[in-house]
N, C-alpha and C positions, 0 to 999 in steps of 0.2 A: 530347349530349352538354352539360351547363353547364360557366360560366366556372370554377368551383372546379375542376371536373373535370380541365379543360383545365390548369390551372395544376399538381396535383397530378400529372397526368401528364407534364406537362415539365418538372417538378422531378426525378421519378425517372430520365427521360432524359438529365439532367444535361448536361454540358458537349459532349457529343458532337452534340449540336442546335442549339449556340452558333456565330453567325456572329463573322467580327472586329471587329463594331461590338458586340458584347452586350458588356456589363461594368457591374458594379451600380452602381446610382445611384436616388436619392430626391429627388421633387421637387413641394414644397407647390405647389398650384397654386387654392387655396382656403380659406379661414378663414372661419365663419362662427360667432359666439357668440348661443345662443340662451338670451331669456328671456320667460316667458311664452306663450311659440310663435312671436314674434315674433324679429328677427335684433338685436343691440344693435350688431355688429359684423358684416360682413361685406365682405371685399375678396379681390382675386384679384394672386396671387402670379406672379412668371414666372422664368426659367431666369437664373442668373447674380446679380448683384447684388441684394437687395430692402433697403429704409432706411425703417425706421419711425423717423420723427424727432420732438419735440415736447419743449415743455418740460418739469422737473421734476414727479415725481408727476401725468402725469395719465394714465397706465396703459399705457406701452410695456412694460416690464417685464410685468406682467399678460397682455398680447399673447404675448408668449416664453414663457409660463408655459404659455399654452391651448395652442402649437403644442408645446411638450412634454408636453403632458398627452394630446393627440387622437391623438400617434404611438405612446401607447403609453407616456411617463414616468409615474411613480407620484407625486403631488403630495398634500402635505395642509397647508403651511402657505397656503391662500387667504387673498388679503388683502381686508378688509371689503366694499370696493367689488365684491368678484363675489358677494354673499351672494345676490343676487335672479338669477344665470346659474344657468339649468338644464340646459341642454346644449352640446357644443360639436361642430362640424362639419367636416370638412375633406375636400377632395378631391386626391389625391396622384396624380403619374406615377411610373411605375416601369419596370423594361424592359418586364415583361408585360403593359401595360396600366394604365388608369386602377382607381382605387379610391376610394370614397367611404366615409367613417368617421362617425361616431356613437357619442359617449359622455355618458353622465348625468354630470354634477358631484355625486357624492355620496359620503358616507363609505366611505372600506376602496379594495379593488381594482374599481371596475366594468369590466364586461366593454364590448367596446368591438362594436357594428355593422358589417358590412361588407359594402358592395355591388359588385359588380363591374362597373364601369363609371361613368358622372360624375355628380355631385350630383344635375345636376337632372331627368335620367333616375330617379335612385333616390327623389326626393321625389314623381315621378310615381306610384309604385309602391307608396307607402306602407310599411306595414311588408312588403308582399312581397316576395321577391329580395334580402333583407336576411339575411345570417348574423350571430349573435351568438358570439363567441369571446370566451373568458377569457384573462387577458394571463400566466398560468403555462402550462406541458405540463400536460397529464391524461395517464390511462389510453389512454384510446380516442380523443378528440376532439382535433383538431387546437387550437391556440391562435392569437390573435393573433400571436405571435412567428413561427410558422411557417410562416402564411401572409405576413407581410411580409418574410421572408427568402428565401422562397420569389420573390415576385413580384420583390424585387431580385437576386435572383441571388446570393442569399450562402449560402453552405452552411451548414446545419444543425452548428453546432459540437457535439460531445459528448465532453467528457472531464472528470476529477474536478471541476474549476471549469468548464468552459464548457459543461456539463448544463444550468447556472444561468441563462446566456446568455439575456437576454429583450431585449425592443426597447429596453426599461426601460433595462439596463445599457449597451445599446450608446451611448443616448441622451446616457449621462452622459459619454461622452468627446465630444460631436459639440455638448453644450450650454454656453457660458461662460457661467455666471451670478452675480449681485451675490453670492448668499450664502455661494459658497465661497469658501474663503480663498486669494489668489492663487497661493501656492506649491504648491496641490495641482495635478494635471491633472485628475482626473476630478470632477464635481460631487459636492459632499459630501453624503454620508448615514450615520447613527450605527452601522447596522451595514454591516459595509464587510469585504469580502475578498479577501485577497490575490490568493488563485487565480483569483479569478474577475476581478479588473481584469487578471490577465496573461493570462488568454484570451481578453479583449475586445481587448487588443493585439494577441495573435497573431494573432486573428480579421482584426481590422482591417489588416494587416499582410501578408495571404495567407497565413498560412501555416493547410496544412490537418489540423488537430489530428485533426478527426475521423476521418483515416485510422490515422496514431498512435494514435487511443484504441483504434480497432477492432481494431489489431494486437495492444494489449492486452490487449484480452477475449479475443482469440485466444487469447495468452501462457499468460495465468490459467486458460482452458479446459484447453489442454495440458498445464499443469502438475498441474491437478488431475487428468485422467482419468490421465496417467501415475503419479501417486502413487497411484491407486486399482490401478491394473494392476498395479504393481510390488507392493504389498500382498498383493494377491493372489497373485502370483506366488511371492512369498517365503512364502507359507503354505503353498501348495501343495507348494514345493522343503520345506519341513520335513519336511511329512507321508511323505516316501519314507523307508523304513528306511534304514540308512546301506550295507548290505551288496545295496542295489539300484540300478540306473543308473537315471538321469533322464530317458532319451532315450527316443523308441519304440525307435529301432534296438537301443540297447543291450538294454531290457528286451527285445525280439523276439529277441537272439540267446541270451538266458540262458533262454527258454523253449524254444527249438530246441535250447538244449543238454539241456534236464533232460528235453524227450518223447523225442531218443535216448539217455538214460539209462536214461528209464523202458523204451521199444522193448527194450533191451538184457536188462532184468530179467524183464520178460514173456517174452520168448524162452528166459530160461534156466528159467523158471518151465516152461514148456512141454515143455525138453529136460532135467528134473531127474532123471528116471532113468537117462539117459547121463553127465549130470555128477556125480552120486552112485555111486559103488560100493562093493563090499564093503571094500575098503580105506581106506574114509573113517572106518569103527568105531575104529579104534586113533586116526587121526587126531583125532578128535572128542574121545575123551577126552582126550588131552594137550592140547586147546583148550582144554578146562571145566579142567583141572587149571592148564593157565597162567593163566586169565581168574581164578580161586579166588584164587591167589598174586596175581595184580595187585590184586585188588578190596582182600586183607588190607594189602596195601603202602600203597593210598590211605587205608585206614581208617587206619592208624598215622599216616601223616602230616598226616591230619587233623587227627588228636587230639595231636600235636605241635605242628601250628598252631593248634588252639583254647588250647592252654594258652600258646604264645606270647600270645597276644592276649589273654586274660586278666590273664598276669603284667603286660602293658604297661597296661590298664587300673589295676592295683592300684595300679601304679608312678607313672603319673599323678597319681592320685587322691592319695597321699604326697607326691609334689614338690609340689603345688599346696597342700596342708594345711601344707608346712613355709614356700612363699613366703608364705603368709597371715599364718602365725606370725611370718615376719621382719618382713614390714611392718608387724606391730601391734607388734613389739619396737621399730623403728624409730620410730613414734610415741609411744611408751611415752619412749623416750630421749631426744626433743626437747623433750615437756612435764617432763620431770625436769628439764633443762637452763634450761626458762625457769623453771620453780618456783626452781632455785638461785639465778638472777639475779634475781627478783624478792626472795626470802628473805635473799640476799645484802647489799641494799639495806637492810633495817628494822633501825634503832638500839633496843637496848632501854634504858631508862631503869630497870628494877628488875627482879632476879634472878626469872626464871621459876619457881625453887624456894624460896628463902625471902623474895621481895620486897622484900629489902633493896635501897635504891637503888645504881645502879652508879655509878663514876667518870662523870665527862662529858666529859673528854678522854681522847679516846681518837686511836692514830697511825693513819694512811691503811695500807690494804692489810693491815690486824688485825682478827680476829674481835672484836665488840663486844662479845660475852658474854664469851671465854674469852680474850683476847687473845694468842691466838696467828697468827702470821703466817698471810697466804692470799697464795697466788700465784696471780691471774687465768689467767695465760697457759697456767700447766700445765692446770689446771682445764679450760678448754677445748677443749686438747690430748686431754685424755682423752675427752673426749665427741667429740671428732672422730676419735679413733683408734677407737671402738668404732663411730661411726655411719661409718665408711669400711670397716670387716671385715663389719658386717650388708650393705652395699648390696654390697660384693662377694659375698656367700653368695647374695644375690638375683638377680644379673646370673649365677652360676654357676646357680643351681638354675633359671632361665627357660631358660638354653642345654640343660643338661639336659632339659627340659620340651622343648623344641622338637624335639631327636634325637629324645626318646620318641614322640612325636607322630607323626615322620616313619616313626621304624621301626613304629609302630602301623598305619598307614596301608599301609605295604607288607604287612604281615603279616595284614591284613584283606584286600585285594586277592588275596593269595595262596592264603587259605581257599578264597575266593568260586570264585574257578579251579578250585580241590581239590573245593570240594561240587559245582561243574558237573559237573567231570568224572567225578565218583564216580558222582552220579546216571545221568548218560548211560551208563556202563559196568554199573551195576546195571542197568539198564531192556535194555542186548542181553542181559546176563548172563541174562536171566530170558527173555528170547522165546527165544534161542538153546539153555538148557541146560537152564532149568528149565521151563520148557513145551512141551518137544521132548521126545520120548523117542529121538531116534534122528538120526544125520547128516542124513537126510533131508528128515525135520519140521524140524530146524533151519535146513536149507537153505532153504525155503519159507518159516518167518519171516521167516527175514532178507531175503529179496527183498521178500515181501509188507509189512513193514514200510518199508524203504526208498522202494517204489512210493507207499504212504501218505504218508510226508516229501514225494515227490516233487509228489502230489498238491495238498498242501497249498499247498506253495510254489506250483506253478502259477495254483492259485486265487489269492492273493496277487500274482503277477506280471500276472496277466489285471484285476485290477482296478487295479493300478498302472499298466497300459498306457493304463487310459483317461484317467489322470492326468495321464501323458506326454504324450499328445495333446494335453490343455487346456492343460499348460504349453507345448510347444512354439507353441501357438496363442497364448499371452501372453506368450510371447518375442518372436515375432513384432508381435504388436501393440507392446509394448516398444518393439521397433526403431523401426516406422513413426512411432508418436509421437514420439519421441527426434530421428527424420530431421523429421519436420514442424515439432518446437519449434526444433529449428537454423536454417533456414529461417525461422520466423518472426521468432526473434529478430535474426538476418541484416539481416529485412527492418524491424524496428524501428531498428537503428541505422542504415540506408539514412535512413528518414525521419529520425530524430535528426539526423543531417548536415545533410539537403537544407532542415529546419526552420530549424537554425542558420544557413545560410548565408543563406535568403530574410530571415530576423530581422534579420541582420547587414545585408543589402541595402537592409531596407526601410529601417532605420531612419540607414542613412547618407544616403541622399535625403530624409528627414525633417530629419536635421540639418542639412544642407547647405541645404535650401530656411528652417527657420527662422534661421539663423545670418545667410541674406540679405537678411532683412525684419529681421532686430536692426541690421545694419548699416547699412539706408537710414533707421533712424532720424536723424532728421539736428537731434533737441531738445537733443542735449549735454546729456542728464540723467545719462547713464550713461556714463563713457568705457569702459566694458568692450564695450559694446554696440558702439563702432567695429571692434573688432579681432577681433568675435565668429568665433569658428572652430567648435567643435563644441556643437550643442544636443544634451543626451543627457537620452530619455524614460524614467522607469523606469515602467511600468505595474502593478510588482508594489510599488514603496515608495511608488505614488504622487505622484510627484517630476519635477522639470526642473530638471536645472544646465546652466548655459555655463560649459563651459571648465572642468568639475568646483567649480565656486563655485554659492551658492544666497545666496536671501535677500538682496537688493540694496534698494532705497530702495521705500517702498511701489507708487507709480506704475509703477515699471521693473519689477517684481515682475509689476503688471498685464499690461504691455507683452509681458513673456519668455512668460508663460501663453498670451495670445492667439498671440502668432507660434507656439509650438509647435504650437497646435490648428489654426491657418491653415497651417502647414508640414506635415502632417500631412496638410491636406485637398489642399491643392498638390499633395505627394508622389504621393495617390491618382491626380490628376489627369494627372499623366505618368506614371503606369505604372500598367498595366491588369490589375496581376497582385493590386495593393490590393484585401480584401473590403472596403472603405470605399463607404459608399452616396454620396459625394461632396457630401454636406451639411455644411453646419456652421450652427451658431445665436451670435451673441454680443450677449450685455444685460451688458456690464460692460466696453464699450472704454474709458469715462473715470470707472471707478470709481478709489477711494482717489489721489484729487487730480490725477487729469490732467489737464494742461494744453490748453486750446482749440489750440493749434498742433500740439502731440504728437498729439492727437485728428484733427484735419483729416489728417494726416500718415498715420496707421493708417488712416483710410478711403481716403484714396490710395491706399495698397497694396493694401488689399482688392479697389479695382477694378480696377486696373491690371494684378495678379498672376494675379486672376480670369480674366481676360477673355482673357489670353495661353494658357490654357490650351488644349487641342482638344477635350477629353473635355466632355458637359454636366456642369454644377453649379450648386449653389445655396449663396448666401450670404446669411443674414437677419441685420442687426444694428438694435441699437436706439441711437439718438444724441439728447442734447439739446443737442450743440455741431454742428450738420449744418457741413458742409463746404458753402460755398454754391457751389463750382464742380460741387458733384453733385449740385446740384437740379434735376435732369432727370428726366423722365418714364420714362426707361428705368432709372432705378435705383430714385424715391421708391413709397412704397406709402401710399396716402391722403393726405389732408390734413397740416398740420403742426398737430399736437394742442397747444389750449391748454386754460389751467384753465378755460374757457368751451367748449370744443369739446374732452373728453376721449374716449379712444379707447373705450370704452362709453357707449353712447348709450340711457338708459334715459328719453328723453322720450317 
């Protein structure tokens, strides 16, 4: 079994194989930058604090960018000094062993080559033993993120945002660079999503969002299956005739009852001679006479009801025509009123008959032509009277129409009922009296007809019993799915509450660590830092707040951001429940006008606080203002870089 297979097997076994000392971590042990097949930078790193120091513009930030790049970061804005670099190599340590990495510095998103072992041994094997992994997850092959996460004992987060968590997205929270505005928590990139930031934050805080995601998937699956079963159940239920039960037991009872009735009729047919005697002739004739009378009465009722139906139809037509007439009259009235108002305002200068000039002085409220007095209110009242009268007639006519429609419906239903009764009695009369010449034949015909009816009903019931059995199965399936859905929703609620508790606990610890760092800033540059109480990290909003405030002086913003990232790092070093790789990279501790004394103080705090932790961790930072007290082999990496001795040596 090779190293990769071991890695996958251990990841599948999960936390059951972990010891008390197992926890996620990542440590860079060696970084090598290649140009033309030769190293132009090659340094070993160690656990704890690693300081890359030197003058400005000598390539310190470039080394930080290469660290970000080789660990899976996506990087495009390379500096001109890196143009000749062809490949970046690294050796890293994880809880599951060492990994050696190689990545070409080309455009796009180059894959990462991985060797499961140290870099020297990997180099001896040439290309053999190295596996190529893409940055993003694929359909079948593992990605570099999956390999790295499994090696670091980080769960593979899966959610709407977490499915996009890559090593790049995780590093955005661990790498504090110079390009990102200080108030931002994550390394800046143009296309960013709050869902991804939230998922990254939940992951590093130790929230097992993948468990909640699996439950969400389970709930969606159960809801889909329940809807499908319920739809099938409803369609099947609606296919049953109204008079038939919908359970197997109810239908079987009806079958048993009909079978008994059929058996009784068969027995009566077999003993017809005993049942029909000579006295039945007189009874047969009386029954026939009564049946004829009943049919005649039914025909009369049918005719009477039919006339009512037709009369109602005619009445409805008349009422509809009358209502249309009234509506038309109302429209004409309104038009006439508007016309009168328009004509009443016309002033005639000449007589329309003889064309002679008319007096120009006319008294108000008089006709301009004949001089007669006009009462505008009386005219409006007349129009209003007519309008109200028409509207009243329309209302009364509609009420009559509604009553007529109700009566028509009742008459139609009564007619249909009489029609069915008449057809049934006509059929029975034909069987009993027209197709039979004697009481014996009528007796037999009536029984055979009833048996035929029963056979049809039995055939329908036997078909229905199969559907009823399927309906019972669907009902049981609905009950089971509903029970599973209830349990899954309860589990979701439990996980959501657990996640909320874990998030609150983790962020309280981060806040405590970060606020403590701020209080230890003895520069006095920011008064609020002296009494710092709460440092709130909002992963969703990509923001950092100190006691509800943001946007201090530029250098204080940098100090606050670095305190937040270091506070998150220290919290993870104090609580093994964090899914944090206990790795941090700072390339901005002197950004935005930071004074040397303030920079020295932050360097001291990094060393002091990280060395006090019990869990293995690594912090790498660059500085051009090296604290002389930290100029020790335990901390510094490589020489003090100068203009003549830059980080990348192409000589």
